[in-house]
Every structure is written in structure tokens, then in C-alpha cells.
C-alpha positions as CSV (number, residue, x, y, z in Angstrom):
1,M,-38.0,-18.3,-6.7
2,T,-35.0,-19.1,-8.8
3,L,-31.7,-17.4,-7.9
4,L,-28.3,-17.5,-9.5
5,E,-25.2,-18.7,-7.5
6,D,-21.9,-16.9,-7.9
7,N,-20.9,-19.6,-10.3
8,G,-24.1,-18.9,-12.5
9,E,-25.8,-22.1,-11.4
10,P,-29.5,-21.7,-10.7
11,V,-30.9,-22.4,-7.2
12,D,-34.5,-22.8,-6.5
13,V,-35.5,-21.3,-3.2
14,V,-38.9,-21.9,-1.4
15,V,-40.2,-18.7,0.1
16,D,-42.8,-18.9,2.8
17,P,-45.6,-16.3,1.7
18,S,-45.6,-14.9,5.2
19,I,-42.1,-13.7,4.7
20,G,-42.7,-11.7,1.6
21,D,-44.5,-11.4,-1.7
22,V,-41.9,-12.4,-4.3
23,R,-44.2,-11.0,-7.1
24,K,-43.3,-7.5,-5.7
25,L,-39.6,-8.0,-6.5
26,R,-38.1,-6.0,-9.3
27,L,-34.8,-6.1,-11.2
28,G,-32.1,-4.7,-8.9
29,D,-33.9,-5.5,-5.6
30,T,-31.7,-7.0,-2.9
31,V,-32.3,-10.6,-2.0
32,A,-30.4,-11.8,1.0
33,V,-29.9,-15.7,1.0
34,T,-27.9,-17.5,3.4
35,F,-27.6,-21.3,3.0
36,N,-25.6,-24.4,3.8
37,R,-26.0,-26.1,0.5
38,A,-25.9,-29.6,2.0
39,L,-24.5,-31.4,5.0
40,L,-23.4,-35.0,4.4
41,L,-24.8,-37.2,7.2
42,R,-23.8,-40.7,5.9
43,A,-21.9,-42.1,2.8
44,D,-21.6,-45.9,2.3
45,K,-20.1,-47.6,-0.8
46,S,-22.7,-49.2,-3.0
47,N,-22.8,-52.0,-5.5
48,S,-25.2,-50.2,-7.8
49,S,-23.1,-50.7,-10.9
50,G,-23.2,-47.0,-11.5
51,I,-27.0,-46.7,-11.5
52,R,-28.0,-43.5,-9.7
53,E,-31.2,-42.9,-7.9
54,R,-32.6,-40.3,-5.6
55,V,-35.2,-40.5,-2.9
56,D,-36.5,-37.3,-1.2
57,K,-37.3,-37.9,2.4
58,G,-39.2,-34.9,3.1
59,F,-39.5,-31.1,2.9
60,T,-40.5,-28.5,5.6
61,T,-40.6,-24.8,5.6
62,G,-41.5,-22.3,8.2
63,A,-41.2,-18.6,9.1
64,S,-39.4,-17.2,12.0
65,L,-38.0,-13.6,12.8
66,G,-38.7,-12.3,9.2
67,A,-37.0,-15.2,7.4
68,S,-38.1,-18.5,6.0
69,L,-36.2,-21.8,6.6
70,A,-36.5,-24.8,4.3
71,L,-35.0,-28.3,5.1
72,H,-34.8,-31.0,2.5
73,R,-33.4,-34.5,3.4
74,V,-32.2,-36.6,0.5
75,E,-31.1,-40.2,0.1
76,A,-29.4,-41.0,-3.1
77,V,-27.1,-43.5,-4.9
78,V,-24.5,-41.3,-6.7
79,T,-21.0,-41.3,-8.1
80,V,-18.1,-39.7,-6.3
81,V,-16.6,-37.0,-8.7
82,Q,-14.1,-35.4,-6.4
83,I,-13.0,-35.4,-2.7
84,D,-11.4,-32.4,-1.0
85,R,-10.3,-33.8,2.3
86,G,-8.7,-30.5,3.5
87,K,-12.1,-28.8,3.2
88,R,-14.0,-32.0,4.1
89,Q,-16.1,-31.6,0.8
90,L,-17.4,-34.3,-1.5
91,T,-18.5,-33.6,-5.1
92,L,-21.2,-36.1,-6.2
93,R,-22.9,-36.7,-9.6
94,G,-26.5,-37.9,-9.1
95,P,-29.4,-38.6,-11.4
96,T,-30.4,-35.0,-11.8
97,R,-27.4,-32.8,-10.9
98,T,-24.0,-32.5,-9.3
99,V,-23.7,-31.4,-5.7
100,V,-21.0,-30.4,-3.3
101,L,-21.6,-31.7,0.2
102,Q,-19.8,-30.7,3.4
103,A,-19.0,-33.7,5.4
104,S,-20.0,-33.4,9.1
105,S,-16.9,-35.3,10.1
106,D,-13.5,-36.4,8.6
107,G,-14.5,-40.1,9.1
108,L,-17.3,-39.9,6.5
109,L,-14.8,-39.6,3.7
110,D,-12.6,-42.4,4.8
111,G,-12.3,-45.2,2.3
112,L,-14.0,-43.1,-0.5
113,E,-12.3,-42.4,-3.9
114,A,-13.3,-40.7,-7.0
115,G,-15.4,-43.0,-9.3
116,D,-17.0,-44.9,-6.4
117,S,-20.7,-45.4,-6.3
118,V,-22.0,-44.4,-2.8
119,H,-25.3,-44.3,-1.1
120,V,-25.6,-41.0,0.6
121,D,-27.9,-39.3,3.1
122,Y,-27.7,-35.5,3.2
123,V,-29.7,-32.5,4.3
124,E,-30.0,-29.2,2.4
125,A,-31.0,-26.1,4.3
126,T,-31.9,-22.7,3.0
127,A,-32.7,-19.6,5.1
128,V,-34.2,-16.7,3.1
129,Q,-35.0,-13.1,3.9
130,I,-36.2,-10.7,1.1
131,T,-35.5,-7.1,1.3
132,R,-35.8,-4.0,-0.9
133,D,-33.5,-1.1,0.2
134,G,-33.0,-2.9,3.5
135,A,-36.7,-3.2,4.3
136,P,-38.7,-6.5,4.1
137,V,-40.8,-7.0,1.0
138,R,-44.4,-7.5,2.3
């Protein structure tokens, strides 16, 4: 299922079939999505000469308490676009898209500057519950 974020960017969300039948959704139905876009686990400067690459480590999904949970771990060589040290956020441009990562600690951002090539390891997590008028779509 593809949703639009508040900024208009599309987000692909995996929905476990045991959570709900997305084919039953109609225009105007409520879809509740809670997600932590990505949590930065590691960021090391790289000598990649600006060549970006991405390696997906794995993907899991499961159903629990009427919601699905998807985890996606990614390793990538990317370019630092922006650093917001106050919010502990790192904006990175990779081979397929630009992402904003939340650093799990202040120390992960030490020594990084805009324009650096870095090797990052991060996890994206998405929890999904699909409802229509407050009731689960089955």
C-alpha cells in the first residue's frame, strides 16, 4: 500500500494480510500509520569518491494486537546533505532517495559534515493499523 506523508512524499507500507484486506479500502477511509522513519545505528566516513550504494540486510513483518510491524535494516554508502544537531537528525542522499535519520546518540554525528560520504547502518520501522470509521478493516 502506498501512502502520502504530510510533505507529499509517497511511503510504501507493507500490510500483513491478517491485519486487514487493503482491497476493501475506499477514498476517505481512515488509515492510522505510526512509524519511526529510520533510526541511525552507525555512521562512518567513507572513501567512496561519492559513489553511493545500498544493501538491504533483511525484512520482517508480523501481526500483533491488530497491527502489523515491519522492520527493514539497511546499510548504504550515502552523501550527507544536512545535519541538525539540536534534533539529532541527519539528512542523507542515497542511490535511490533522500532520507532523514534520527541518530540514536549525539556521538554518531561527531565529525560529520555536509558533503561527507558516509557508510551508514540504519533500521526503518513501520507499524500499521487499518480502520474504517474506527473499526478494523477485515
